[in-house]
C-alpha positions in Angstrom: 151.3 -17.0 151.7 149.3 -20.2 151.7 150.7 -22.6 149.1 147.4 -24.5 148.9 145.5 -21.3 148.2 148.0 -20.4 145.5 147.5 -23.8 143.9 143.7 -23.5 144.0 143.6 -20.1 142.4 146.1 -21.1 139.8 144.0 -24.2 138.9 140.8 -22.1 138.8 142.2 -19.7 136.2 144.5 -22.2 134.4 147.6 -20.1 135.2 151.0 -21.1 136.7 151.1 -21.1 140.5 154.3 -19.1 140.5 152.5 -16.3 138.5 149.8 -16.3 141.2 152.3 -16.2 144.0 154.1 -13.3 142.4 150.9 -11.3 141.9 150.0 -11.8 145.6 153.4 -10.7 146.8 154.2 -7.8 144.5 152.5 -4.4 144.6 150.4 -3.2 141.7 152.9 -0.4 141.2 155.7 -2.9 140.6 153.6 -4.7 138.0 152.5 -1.4 136.4 156.1 -0.2 136.1 156.8 -3.2 133.9 154.0 -2.2 131.6 155.3 1.4 131.5 158.9 0.2 130.9 157.9 -2.1 128.1 160.2 -1.4 125.2 158.9 -0.2 121.9 161.1 -1.4 119.1 162.3 1.1 116.6 160.7 0.3 113.3 163.1 -0.8 110.6 166.1 -0.6 112.8 169.6 -1.1 111.4 170.9 -3.0 114.4 169.4 -5.5 116.8 167.7 -4.1 119.9 169.5 -5.2 123.0 168.7 -2.6 125.7 165.2 -3.8 126.7 164.2 -5.2 130.1 164.5 -9.0 130.6 162.3 -10.8 133.1 162.0 -14.3 134.5 159.3 -16.7 133.4 155.9 -16.0 135.1 156.8 -12.4 136.0 153.5 -10.5 136.1 152.8 -7.2 134.3 149.7 -5.0 134.8 148.1 -2.6 132.3 148.5 1.0 133.7 144.9 2.0 134.3 143.2 3.7 137.3 141.8 0.9 139.4 144.2 -2.0 139.7 141.3 -4.4 140.1 140.1 -3.6 136.6 143.6 -3.8 135.0 144.4 -6.7 132.7 147.3 -8.7 133.8 149.8 -10.9 131.8 153.0 -12.7 132.5 156.2 -13.9 130.8 155.8 -17.3 129.2 157.6 -19.4 126.7 155.6 -20.3 123.6 156.3 -21.8 120.2 155.7 -18.9 117.7 154.1 -21.4 115.3 151.2 -21.6 117.9 150.6 -17.9 117.6 148.5 -16.1 115.0 149.4 -12.5 114.3 146.5 -10.1 114.9 147.2 -8.2 111.7 147.4 -9.7 108.2 150.8 -10.5 106.9 150.3 -7.8 104.2 153.6 -8.3 102.4 155.7 -7.8 105.6 157.8 -10.8 104.5 158.8 -8.9 101.3 160.0 -5.8 103.3 163.9 -5.5 103.3 163.9 -5.6 107.1 162.2 -9.0 107.3 165.3 -10.9 106.2 167.5 -8.9 108.5 165.3 -9.6 111.5 165.3 -13.3 110.7 169.1 -13.3 110.6 169.1 -11.5 114.0 167.0 -14.2 115.5 169.3 -16.9 114.1 172.3 -15.1 115.6 170.6 -15.1 119.0 169.4 -11.5 119.1 165.9 -11.8 120.4 163.6 -8.8 120.3 161.6 -7.5 123.2 158.8 -9.9 124.2 155.8 -9.8 121.9 152.4 -9.6 123.5 150.2 -12.6 123.0 146.6 -13.0 124.1 144.7 -16.1 124.7 141.1 -16.1 123.3 138.6 -18.8 123.7 135.5 -19.0 121.6 133.1 -22.0 121.4 135.7 -24.0 123.4 138.5 -23.3 120.9 141.7 -21.7 122.2 143.7 -19.4 120.0 146.8 -17.4 120.7 146.8 -14.0 119.1 150.1 -12.0 118.8 149.9 -8.2 118.6 153.5 -7.8 117.3 153.2 -9.4 113.8 156.8 -8.8 112.7 158.3 -10.3 115.9 156.0 -13.4 115.5 156.5 -13.9 111.8 160.2 -13.5 111.9 160.5 -15.9 114.8 158.5 -18.4 112.8 160.6 -17.9 109.8 163.9 -18.2 111.8 162.8 -21.6 113.2 162.6 -20.3 116.8 160.5 -22.8 118.8 160.8 -21.2 122.3 160.0 -17.5 122.4 159.5 -15.4 125.5 156.3 -13.5 125.3 153.9 -11.5 127.5 150.9 -13.9 127.7 147.5 -12.5 128.7 145.1 -15.4 129.7 141.4 -15.7 129.1 139.1 -15.8 132.2 136.7 -18.5 131.3 134.4 -17.4 134.1 133.9 -13.8 132.8 134.6 -14.3 129.1 137.2 -11.5 129.3 140.9 -11.3 129.6 142.2 -12.1 133.1 142.3 -9.1 135.5 144.3 -8.4 138.6 141.0 -8.2 140.5 140.0 -11.7 139.4 143.0 -13.1 141.2 142.7 -10.9 144.3 139.0 -11.7 144.7 139.6 -15.4 144.3 142.2 -15.4 147.1 139.8 -13.4 149.3 137.1 -16.0 148.9 139.1 -18.6 150.8 
């Protein structure tokens, strides 16, 4: 693998070079398996969830669809939950009895499975939108400032989320 090419592709899409390198060296099946294995948290659980997969920062994951080139791709990143806006309204979730319990779990070091966060850019303004509102809101409430998430980046060239094919085509052009 050419490190200069990896750097160029990473800069083109504003993503970490290690993410690009891993995408280029792993099979689509490996990345799809991470998507299939993603853990769904039991709603209103009585005990913290601890049996979900853990991954290193910049580990890629691919949506499990037919053509890998059309699959959206994301990676493990560390974000401040205060920078993330939940995709759903709060709708009283903070008043639910489980909210305080989840906050205490965070404070005790029991982190939930990684929430999914998507970068969106409109009129030059970048927003981070989290699809797992309870995980985001409880992390904010618990004072967590470094949260592992699955981050899906925005492809500024296409105006769509970044796809596996975007990275593969960019490497083939060199």
